[in-house]
C-alpha positions as CSV (number, residue, x, y, z in Angstrom):
1,M,0.2,0.0,-0.1
2,E,1.7,3.7,-0.8
3,T,-0.7,6.5,1.0
4,T,0.7,9.5,-1.1
5,G,-2.2,10.8,-1.2
6,A,-4.3,9.0,-0.1
7,G,-5.7,12.6,1.7
8,D,-4.9,14.2,-0.8
9,T,-7.5,13.0,-3.5
10,F,-10.2,12.1,-0.1
11,C,-9.8,16.5,0.0
12,G,-10.1,16.9,-3.4
13,C,-13.3,15.1,-3.9
14,V,-15.4,16.7,-1.4
15,L,-14.6,20.0,-1.7
16,H,-16.1,19.2,-6.2
17,D,-18.8,17.9,-4.4
18,L,-19.0,20.9,-2.1
19,L,-18.7,23.8,-5.3
20,E,-20.9,21.2,-7.1
21,H,-23.7,21.7,-4.3
22,D,-25.1,24.4,-2.4
23,I,-23.2,22.7,1.4
24,N,-26.6,24.2,3.3
25,S,-28.7,21.7,1.7
26,L,-26.8,18.7,1.5
27,N,-29.7,15.9,3.2
28,E,-27.8,12.7,5.1
29,E,-28.1,10.8,1.8
30,Q,-26.2,13.4,-0.2
31,L,-23.7,13.5,2.9
32,R,-23.1,10.1,2.7
33,E,-22.5,9.2,-0.5
34,M,-20.6,12.0,-1.5
35,L,-17.8,10.7,2.2
36,T,-18.2,7.2,0.4
37,F,-17.0,8.4,-3.2
38,A,-14.3,10.0,-0.8
39,N,-13.3,7.2,0.6
40,A,-14.0,4.8,-2.4
41,A,-11.4,7.7,-4.3
42,A,-8.2,7.8,-1.6
43,S,-9.0,3.7,-1.1
44,I,-7.7,2.9,-5.6
45,I,-5.0,6.4,-4.5
46,T,-3.5,3.7,-2.0
47,T,-3.0,0.7,-5.1
48,R,-0.3,3.2,-7.2
49,K,2.9,4.6,-6.5
50,G,2.3,8.1,-6.8
51,A,-0.3,11.4,-6.6
52,L,-1.9,13.3,-8.6
53,R,-0.8,11.6,-11.8
54,V,-2.6,8.7,-11.4
55,M,-5.8,9.7,-9.5
56,P,-8.1,7.9,-10.4
57,G,-12.0,9.7,-12.8
58,E,-14.5,9.0,-12.1
59,E,-16.0,6.9,-14.5
60,E,-13.5,4.7,-12.7
61,I,-14.6,6.0,-8.9
62,R,-17.8,4.0,-10.1
63,R,-16.8,1.0,-11.7
64,L,-15.3,0.3,-7.8
65,L,-18.6,1.6,-6.2
66,A,-21.1,-0.4,-8.1
67,A,-19.5,-3.8,-8.0
68,V,-19.0,-2.6,-3.7
69,T,-22.3,-3.1,-3.4
70,A,-23.2,-5.5,-6.3
């Protein structure tokens, strides 16, 4: 496991989602989805060496989430 970039990836995903939605109107389900997505992205990056160049894209993160919830 390589933890470089995991925290940055998690925070980046959270910030991206917050910029897309009004933070004051987030409900519990939206918050759960945001944090689950950010956690999945961070988990992917721990399987790779490096940080920015190996950051997963949205589609890759969604595939992981679909595989986990299937």
